[in-house]
Backbone as JSON Lines, residues from 0, in Angstrom:
{"i":0,"aa":"M","n":[0.83,-1.18,0.0],"ca":[0.0,0.0,0.0],"c":[0.87,1.23,0.0]}
{"i":1,"aa":"K","n":[0.39,2.2,-0.71],"ca":[1.14,3.44,-0.78],"c":[0.66,4.39,0.3]}
{"i":2,"aa":"A","n":[1.58,5.08,0.9],"ca":[1.24,6.1,1.88],"c":[0.69,7.31,1.15]}
{"i":3,"aa":"E","n":[-0.38,7.87,1.72],"ca":[-0.98,9.03,1.05],"c":[-0.06,10.22,1.15]}
{"i":4,"aa":"E","n":[0.01,10.91,0.06],"ca":[0.85,12.09,0.02],"c":[0.05,13.29,0.52]}
{"i":5,"aa":"K","n":[0.67,14.05,1.38],"ca":[0.02,15.25,1.87],"c":[0.41,16.42,0.98]}
{"i":6,"aa":"K","n":[-0.62,17.2,0.62],"ca":[-0.36,18.36,-0.22],"c":[0.06,19.52,0.68]}
{"i":7,"aa":"P","n":[1.0,20.3,0.25],"ca":[1.4,21.45,1.06],"c":[0.26,22.48,1.12]}
{"i":8,"aa":"V","n":[-0.01,22.99,2.33],"ca":[-1.08,23.96,2.53],"c":[-0.44,25.34,2.67]}
{"i":9,"aa":"S","n":[-0.99,26.28,1.94],"ca":[-0.42,27.62,2.0],"c":[-0.77,28.27,3.34]}
{"i":10,"aa":"E","n":[0.01,29.27,3.71],"ca":[-0.18,29.96,4.99],"c":[-1.51,30.7,5.04]}
{"i":11,"aa":"E","n":[-1.95,31.21,3.88],"ca":[-3.21,31.96,3.84],"c":[-4.4,31.06,4.16]}
{"i":12,"aa":"T","n":[-4.42,29.88,3.59],"ca":[-5.57,28.98,3.83],"c":[-5.55,28.47,5.26]}
{"i":13,"aa":"K","n":[-4.34,28.26,5.83],"ca":[-4.24,27.84,7.22],"c":[-4.85,28.89,8.13]}
{"i":14,"aa":"A","n":[-4.48,30.14,7.92],"ca":[-4.95,31.23,8.77],"c":[-6.46,31.4,8.63]}
{"i":15,"aa":"S","n":[-6.98,31.25,7.41],"ca":[-8.41,31.46,7.21],"c":[-9.23,30.34,7.84]}
{"i":16,"aa":"T","n":[-8.72,29.09,7.77],"ca":[-9.48,27.98,8.39],"c":[-9.43,28.07,9.91]}
{"i":17,"aa":"E","n":[-8.31,28.48,10.48],"ca":[-8.21,28.63,11.93],"c":[-9.13,29.74,12.41]}
{"i":18,"aa":"A","n":[-9.2,30.83,11.68],"ca":[-10.06,31.95,12.06],"c":[-11.52,31.53,11.98]}
{"i":19,"aa":"A","n":[-11.86,30.73,10.99],"ca":[-13.25,30.29,10.83],"c":[-13.64,29.35,11.97]}
{"i":20,"aa":"E","n":[-12.7,28.51,12.41],"ca":[-12.99,27.57,13.49],"c":[-13.17,28.3,14.83]}
{"i":21,"aa":"T","n":[-12.3,29.29,15.08],"ca":[-12.34,29.95,16.38],"c":[-13.51,30.92,16.5]}
{"i":22,"aa":"S","n":[-13.82,31.64,15.46],"ca":[-14.91,32.62,15.54],"c":[-16.07,32.17,14.66]}
{"i":23,"aa":"A","n":[-16.86,31.27,15.2],"ca":[-18.05,30.84,14.48],"c":[-19.03,32.0,14.43]}
{"i":24,"aa":"P","n":[-19.84,32.05,13.4],"ca":[-20.76,33.19,13.31],"c":[-21.71,33.2,14.5]}
{"i":25,"aa":"A","n":[-21.65,34.28,15.25],"ca":[-22.47,34.4,16.45],"c":[-23.91,34.71,16.06]}
{"i":26,"aa":"R","n":[-24.83,33.88,16.51],"ca":[-26.23,34.12,16.2],"c":[-26.81,35.06,17.23]}
{"i":27,"aa":"K","n":[-27.51,36.02,16.76],"ca":[-28.12,36.98,17.67],"c":[-29.43,36.4,18.19]}
{"i":28,"aa":"R","n":[-29.56,36.4,19.51],"ca":[-30.81,35.93,20.11],"c":[-31.79,37.08,20.16]}
{"i":29,"aa":"R","n":[-32.95,36.81,19.67],"ca":[-33.98,37.84,19.74],"c":[-34.6,37.79,21.12]}
{"i":30,"aa":"S","n":[-34.65,38.92,21.77],"ca":[-35.28,38.95,23.08],"c":[-36.78,38.9,22.88]}
{"i":31,"aa":"K","n":[-37.45,38.07,23.69],"ca":[-38.89,37.93,23.58],"c":[-39.53,39.23,24.02]}
{"i":32,"aa":"K","n":[-40.37,39.77,23.16],"ca":[-41.0,41.05,23.48],"c":[-41.99,40.84,24.62]}
{"i":33,"aa":"K","n":[-41.86,41.66,25.65],"ca":[-42.78,41.61,26.78],"c":[-44.03,42.38,26.39]}
{"i":34,"aa":"R","n":[-45.15,41.69,26.39],"ca":[-46.39,42.37,26.03],"c":[-46.93,43.14,27.25]}
{"i":35,"aa":"L","n":[-47.75,44.1,26.99],"ca":[-48.31,44.93,28.04],"c":[-49.61,44.3,28.53]}
{"i":36,"aa":"V","n":[-49.63,43.9,29.78],"ca":[-50.81,43.28,30.39],"c":[-51.15,44.1,31.64]}
{"i":37,"aa":"T","n":[-52.21,44.88,31.57],"ca":[-52.56,45.71,32.72],"c":[-53.52,45.02,33.67]}
{"i":38,"aa":"R","n":[-54.26,44.04,33.15],"ca":[-55.24,43.33,33.98],"c":[-55.01,41.84,33.86]}
{"i":39,"aa":"G","n":[-54.99,41.15,35.0],"ca":[-54.73,39.72,34.96],"c":[-55.34,38.99,36.13]}
{"i":40,"aa":"Q","n":[-54.79,37.8,36.4],"ca":[-55.27,36.96,37.48],"c":[-54.1,36.58,38.38]}
{"i":41,"aa":"A","n":[-54.38,36.45,39.67],"ca":[-53.38,35.98,40.62],"c":[-53.9,34.68,41.21]}
{"i":42,"aa":"H","n":[-53.24,33.58,40.89],"ca":[-53.61,32.28,41.42],"c":[-52.74,32.01,42.64]}
{"i":43,"aa":"I","n":[-53.37,31.81,43.8],"ca":[-52.65,31.56,45.04],"c":[-52.95,30.14,45.49]}
{"i":44,"aa":"L","n":[-51.92,29.34,45.61],"ca":[-52.06,27.98,46.13],"c":[-51.42,27.95,47.5]}
{"i":45,"aa":"A","n":[-52.25,27.9,48.54],"ca":[-51.76,27.92,49.91],"c":[-52.0,26.55,50.55]}
{"i":46,"aa":"T","n":[-50.96,25.74,50.61],"ca":[-51.08,24.42,51.21],"c":[-50.48,24.45,52.61]}
{"i":47,"aa":"Y","n":[-50.52,23.32,53.28],"ca":[-49.92,23.23,54.6],"c":[-48.39,23.31,54.53]}
{"i":48,"aa":"N","n":[-47.82,23.03,53.35],"ca":[-46.37,22.95,53.23],"c":[-45.73,24.09,52.44]}
{"i":49,"aa":"N","n":[-46.5,24.82,51.65],"ca":[-45.89,25.82,50.77],"c":[-46.95,26.83,50.35]}
{"i":50,"aa":"T","n":[-46.5,27.95,49.79],"ca":[-47.38,28.94,49.19],"c":[-46.85,29.27,47.82]}
{"i":51,"aa":"I","n":[-47.67,29.1,46.79],"ca":[-47.25,29.33,45.41],"c":[-48.14,30.39,44.79]}
{"i":52,"aa":"I","n":[-47.53,31.4,44.17],"ca":[-48.25,32.48,43.52],"c":[-47.97,32.38,42.02]}
{"i":53,"aa":"T","n":[-49.03,32.41,41.22],"ca":[-48.88,32.42,39.76],"c":[-49.66,33.61,39.23]}
{"i":54,"aa":"L","n":[-48.99,34.49,38.52],"ca":[-49.65,35.65,37.92],"c":[-49.84,35.37,36.43]}
{"i":55,"aa":"T","n":[-51.08,35.5,35.97],"ca":[-51.41,35.19,34.58],"c":[-52.13,36.38,33.94]}
{"i":56,"aa":"D","n":[-52.3,36.3,32.62],"ca":[-53.14,37.3,31.96],"c":[-54.6,36.86,32.07]}
{"i":57,"aa":"Q","n":[-55.51,37.56,31.41],"ca":[-56.94,37.27,31.56],"c":[-57.31,35.87,31.06]}
{"i":58,"aa":"T","n":[-56.6,35.36,30.05],"ca":[-56.93,34.05,29.49],"c":[-56.27,32.91,30.24]}
{"i":59,"aa":"G","n":[-55.36,33.21,31.16],"ca":[-54.71,32.17,31.95],"c":[-53.3,31.83,31.52]}
{"i":60,"aa":"N","n":[-52.74,32.58,30.58],"ca":[-51.35,32.35,30.15],"c":[-50.41,32.89,31.23]}
{"i":61,"aa":"V","n":[-49.5,32.05,31.69],"ca":[-48.65,32.39,32.83],"c":[-47.65,33.48,32.46]}
{"i":62,"aa":"L","n":[-47.6,34.51,33.29],"ca":[-46.59,35.56,33.15],"c":[-45.42,35.25,34.09]}
{"i":63,"aa":"V","n":[-45.74,34.98,35.36],"ca":[-44.72,34.76,36.39],"c":[-45.26,33.78,37.41]}
{"i":64,"aa":"N","n":[-44.4,32.92,37.93],"ca":[-44.8,32.13,39.1],"c":[-43.66,32.13,40.1]}
{"i":65,"aa":"C","n":[-44.01,32.0,41.37],"ca":[-43.03,32.09,42.43],"c":[-43.54,31.3,43.62]}
{"i":66,"aa":"S","n":[-42.63,30.66,44.35],"ca":[-43.03,29.89,45.52],"c":[-42.12,30.23,46.69]}
{"i":67,"aa":"A","n":[-42.55,29.83,47.88],"ca":[-41.77,30.13,49.08],"c":[-40.44,29.4,49.05]}
{"i":68,"aa":"G","n":[-40.41,28.2,48.52],"ca":[-39.16,27.46,48.41],"c":[-38.2,28.12,47.43]}
{"i":69,"aa":"Q","n":[-38.74,28.68,46.36],"ca":[-37.91,29.36,45.35],"c":[-37.28,30.63,45.93]}
{"i":70,"aa":"V","n":[-38.0,31.3,46.82],"ca":[-37.5,32.54,47.42],"c":[-36.38,32.26,48.42]}
{"i":71,"aa":"G","n":[-36.4,31.07,49.04],"ca":[-35.32,30.73,49.96],"c":[-35.76,30.18,51.3]}
{"i":72,"aa":"F","n":[-37.06,30.06,51.5],"ca":[-37.55,29.48,52.75],"c":[-37.45,27.96,52.68]}
{"i":73,"aa":"K","n":[-37.16,27.35,53.82],"ca":[-37.04,25.9,53.88],"c":[-37.88,25.35,55.01]}
{"i":74,"aa":"G","n":[-38.33,24.12,54.86],"ca":[-39.05,23.44,55.93],"c":[-40.38,24.1,56.28]}
{"i":75,"aa":"P","n":[-40.71,24.12,57.56],"ca":[-42.01,24.64,57.97],"c":[-42.16,26.15,57.78]}
{"i":76,"aa":"K","n":[-41.07,26.87,57.53],"ca":[-41.16,28.32,57.32],"c":[-41.83,28.67,56.0]}
{"i":77,"aa":"K","n":[-41.86,27.7,55.05],"ca":[-42.45,27.96,53.74],"c":[-43.94,28.26,53.81]}
{"i":78,"aa":"S","n":[-44.62,27.72,54.82],"ca":[-46.07,27.86,54.87],"c":[-46.53,28.98,55.8]}
{"i":79,"aa":"T","n":[-45.64,29.88,56.18],"ca":[-46.01,30.96,57.09],"c":[-46.59,32.16,56.33]}
{"i":80,"aa":"P","n":[-47.35,33.0,57.01],"ca":[-47.86,34.21,56.36],"c":[-46.75,35.16,55.93]}
{"i":81,"aa":"Y","n":[-45.67,35.2,56.69],"ca":[-44.53,36.06,56.31],"c":[-43.95,35.61,54.97]}
{"i":82,"aa":"A","n":[-43.79,34.31,54.81],"ca":[-43.26,33.78,53.55],"c":[-44.19,34.11,52.39]}
{"i":83,"aa":"A","n":[-45.49,34.06,52.61],"ca":[-46.46,34.39,51.56],"c":[-46.29,35.84,51.1]}
{"i":84,"aa":"G","n":[-46.07,36.75,52.07],"ca":[-45.87,38.15,51.71],"c":[-44.61,38.37,50.9]}
{"i":85,"aa":"I","n":[-43.54,37.68,51.27],"ca":[-42.27,37.79,50.53],"c":[-42.41,37.21,49.12]}
{"i":86,"aa":"V","n":[-43.15,36.11,49.01],"ca":[-43.36,35.48,47.7],"c":[-44.11,36.42,46.77]}
{"i":87,"aa":"V","n":[-45.13,37.09,47.29],"ca":[-45.9,38.03,46.47],"c":[-45.02,39.19,46.03]}
{"i":88,"aa":"R","n":[-44.21,39.7,46.94],"ca":[-43.33,40.82,46.59],"c":[-42.35,40.42,45.49]}
{"i":89,"aa":"T","n":[-41.78,39.22,45.6],"ca":[-40.83,38.73,44.59],"c":[-41.52,38.53,43.24]}
{"i":90,"aa":"A","n":[-42.72,37.98,43.25],"ca":[-43.46,37.76,42.01],"c":[-43.8,39.09,41.33]}
{"i":91,"aa":"L","n":[-44.15,40.09,42.12],"ca":[-44.49,41.4,41.55],"c":[-43.26,42.11,40.99]}
{"i":92,"aa":"E","n":[-42.09,41.87,41.58],"ca":[-40.87,42.44,41.01],"c":[-40.59,41.84,39.64]}
{"i":93,"aa":"K","n":[-40.86,40.53,39.49],"ca":[-40.64,39.87,38.2],"c":[-41.62,40.34,37.14]}
{"i":94,"aa":"V","n":[-42.84,40.71,37.55],"ca":[-43.89,41.04,36.59],"c":[-43.95,42.53,36.26]}
{"i":95,"aa":"R","n":[-43.05,43.33,36.83],"ca":[-43.04,44.78,36.6],"c":[-42.98,45.13,35.1]}
{"i":96,"aa":"D","n":[-42.24,44.34,34.32],"ca":[-42.07,44.64,32.89],"c":[-43.39,44.55,32.12]}
{"i":97,"aa":"Y","n":[-44.33,43.76,32.61],"ca":[-45.61,43.59,31.93],"c":[-46.58,44.72,32.2]}
{"i":98,"aa":"G","n":[-46.36,45.48,33.26],"ca":[-47.24,46.6,33.59],"c":[-48.55,46.18,34.23]}
{"i":99,"aa":"L","n":[-48.53,45.12,35.02],"ca":[-49.74,44.61,35.66],"c":[-50.2,45.58,36.75]}
{"i":100,"aa":"K","n":[-51.48,46.01,36.66],"ca":[-52.01,46.99,37.61],"c":[-53.12,46.41,38.48]}
{"i":101,"aa":"E","n":[-53.98,45.57,37.89],"ca":[-55.12,45.04,38.65],"c":[-55.29,43.55,38.36]}
{"i":102,"aa":"V","n":[-55.7,42.83,39.41],"ca":[-55.83,41.37,39.3],"c":[-57.11,40.88,39.97]}
{"i":103,"aa":"E","n":[-57.59,39.77,39.46],"ca":[-58.61,38.98,40.14],"c":[-57.87,37.87,40.86]}
{"i":104,"aa":"V","n":[-58.19,37.65,42.13],"ca":[-57.46,36.66,42.93],"c":[-58.26,35.36,42.98]}
{"i":105,"aa":"L","n":[-57.61,34.24,42.66],"ca":[-58.21,32.92,42.76],"c":[-57.4,32.13,43.78]}
{"i":106,"aa":"I","n":[-58.03,31.78,44.9],"ca":[-57.33,31.11,45.99],"c":[-57.69,29.64,46.01]}
{"i":107,"aa":"K","n":[-56.68,28.81,46.17],"ca":[-56.9,27.38,46.32],"c":[-56.09,26.89,47.5]}
{"i":108,"aa":"G","n":[-56.7,26.12,48.38],"ca":[-55.99,25.55,49.5],"c":[-56.41,26.12,50.84]}
{"i":109,"aa":"V","n":[-55.85,25.5,51.9],"ca":[-56.28,25.85,53.26],"c":[-55.12,26.33,54.13]}
{"i":110,"aa":"G","n":[-54.0,26.68,53.53],"ca":[-52.83,27.09,54.31],"c":[-52.99,28.45,54.95]}
{"i":111,"aa":"V","n":[-52.07,28.78,55.84],"ca":[-52.14,30.03,56.58],"c":[-51.68,31.23,55.76]}
{"i":112,"aa":"G","n":[-51.13,31.01,54.56],"ca":[-50.65,32.11,53.72],"c":[-51.72,32.73,52.85]}
{"i":113,"aa":"R","n":[-52.97,32.28,52.98],"ca":[-54.05,32.76,52.11],"c":[-54.27,34.26,52.24]}
{"i":114,"aa":"E","n":[-54.62,34.71,53.44],"ca":[-54.93,36.12,53.64],"c":[-53.71,37.0,53.51]}
{"i":115,"aa":"A","n":[-52.58,36.51,53.98],"ca":[-51.33,37.29,53.91],"c":[-50.95,37.58,52.46]}
{"i":116,"aa":"A","n":[-51.18,36.64,51.57],"ca":[-50.84,36.84,50.16],"c":[-51.72,37.92,49.54]}
{"i":117,"aa":"I","n":[-53.0,37.92,49.88],"ca":[-53.91,38.94,49.33],"c":[-53.55,40.32,49.87]}
{"i":118,"aa":"R","n":[-53.26,40.38,51.18],"ca":[-52.87,41.66,51.78],"c":[-51.58,42.18,51.16]}
{"i":119,"aa":"A","n":[-50.65,41.27,50.87],"ca":[-49.38,41.67,50.26],"c":[-49.59,42.18,48.83]}
{"i":120,"aa":"L","n":[-50.53,41.58,48.1],"ca":[-50.85,42.08,46.75],"c":[-51.33,43.52,46.83]}
{"i":121,"aa":"N","n":[-52.24,43.77,47.75],"ca":[-52.8,45.1,47.91],"c":[-51.74,46.09,48.39]}
{"i":122,"aa":"A","n":[-50.87,45.65,49.3],"ca":[-49.85,46.54,49.87],"c":[-48.77,46.91,48.85]}
{"i":123,"aa":"N","n":[-48.56,46.06,47.85],"ca":[-47.51,46.32,46.86],"c":[-48.02,47.03,45.61]}
{"i":124,"aa":"G","n":[-49.17,47.69,45.71],"ca":[-49.63,48.54,44.63],"c":[-50.46,47.86,43.56]}
{"i":125,"aa":"I","n":[-50.96,46.67,43.8],"ca":[-51.81,45.98,42.84],"c":[-53.25,46.12,43.31]}
{"i":126,"aa":"N","n":[-54.13,46.54,42.4],"ca":[-55.54,46.71,42.72],"c":[-56.23,45.35,42.62]}
{"i":127,"aa":"V","n":[-56.81,44.88,43.73],"ca":[-57.5,43.59,43.76],"c":[-58.96,43.82,43.38]}
{"i":128,"aa":"L","n":[-59.37,43.26,42.23],"ca":[-60.74,43.46,41.73],"c":[-61.73,42.52,42.39]}
{"i":129,"aa":"G","n":[-61.32,41.28,42.66],"ca":[-62.23,40.32,43.27],"c":[-61.45,39.15,43.82]}
{"i":130,"aa":"I","n":[-62.07,38.46,44.77],"ca":[-61.44,37.29,45.39],"c":[-62.38,36.12,45.23]}
{"i":131,"aa":"K","n":[-61.88,35.01,44.7],"ca":[-62.71,33.82,44.5],"c":[-61.98,32.62,45.08]}
{"i":132,"aa":"D","n":[-62.68,31.85,45.92],"ca":[-62.1,30.65,46.52],"c":[-62.43,29.47,45.62]}
{"i":133,"aa":"I","n":[-61.4,28.83,45.06],"ca":[-61.62,27.68,44.17],"c":[-61.04,26.4,44.78]}
{"i":134,"aa":"T","n":[-61.05,26.33,46.12],"ca":[-60.57,25.14,46.81],"c":[-61.48,23.97,46.47]}
{"i":135,"aa":"P","n":[-60.91,22.84,46.01],"ca":[-61.76,21.7,45.66],"c":[-62.41,21.1,46.91]}
{"i":136,"aa":"I","n":[-63.72,20.9,46.84],"ca":[-64.47,20.32,47.96],"c":[-65.12,19.03,47.47]}
{"i":137,"aa":"P","n":[-64.94,17.92,48.19],"ca":[-65.53,16.66,47.74],"c":[-67.05,16.65,47.96]}
{"i":138,"aa":"H","n":[-67.8,16.16,46.97],"ca":[-69.24,15.98,47.11],"c":[-69.48,14.53,47.53]}
{"i":139,"aa":"N","n":[-69.31,14.27,48.79],"ca":[-69.46,12.97,49.44],"c":[-68.1,12.31,49.69]}
{"i":140,"aa":"G","n":[-67.09,12.6,48.93],"ca":[-65.74,12.17,49.24],"c":[-65.48,10.69,49.1]}
{"i":141,"aa":"C","n":[-64.45,10.24,49.81],"ca":[-64.02,8.84,49.76],"c":[-64.97,7.98,50.58]}
{"i":142,"aa":"R","n":[-64.88,6.69,50.34],"ca":[-65.69,5.75,51.11],"c":[-65.2,5.71,52.55]}
{"i":143,"aa":"A","n":[-66.13,5.72,53.5],"ca":[-65.79,5.73,54.91],"c":[-65.23,4.37,55.32]}
{"i":144,"aa":"K","n":[-64.42,4.37,56.38],"ca":[-63.87,3.11,56.89],"c":[-64.99,2.27,57.49]}
{"i":145,"aa":"K","n":[-64.81,0.98,57.41],"ca":[-65.85,0.12,57.99],"c":[-65.83,0.26,59.51]}
{"i":146,"aa":"P","n":[-66.98,0.05,60.18],"ca":[-67.01,0.23,61.63],"c":[-66.16,-0.83,62.33]}
{"i":147,"aa":"R","n":[-65.51,-0.4,63.41],"ca":[-64.59,-1.27,64.13],"c":[-65.37,-2.24,65.01]}
{"i":148,"aa":"R","n":[-64.99,-3.52,64.96],"ca":[-65.64,-4.53,65.8],"c":[-64.76,-4.81,66.99]}
{"i":149,"aa":"V","n":[-65.32,-4.71,68.17],"ca":[-64.53,-4.95,69.38],"c":[-64.97,-6.22,70.06]}
């Protein structure tokens, strides 16, 4: 077998190929345009373990969501009213670009952060138009345990 002969490469082509490899054409990322939403919904999920706030537009498309765990609370501190207030403040800082002014509040759950979250919305300059409790309630629920025989 014959060894392949290497062709001599000129200095110009070497420099141009090295430059092409090192500086690949940088693609410009288009920043997603933030639309203006002045009226929306605030979904508050207040459980025994956490408080989650989701801010949406009128049709339910999510703008921002934030939870007590995401803010930095751990363990039983996540479900406190103080944590709920901090979560609302953080969520409203994120949604400033959208220009949200007024919200309808939809609350789900039985946690202690329910009222604190609504008060924090009002205290941080958001006009609360209405409050609706959408906590799921069973219509007869699960089957009861059989009676105990002693």
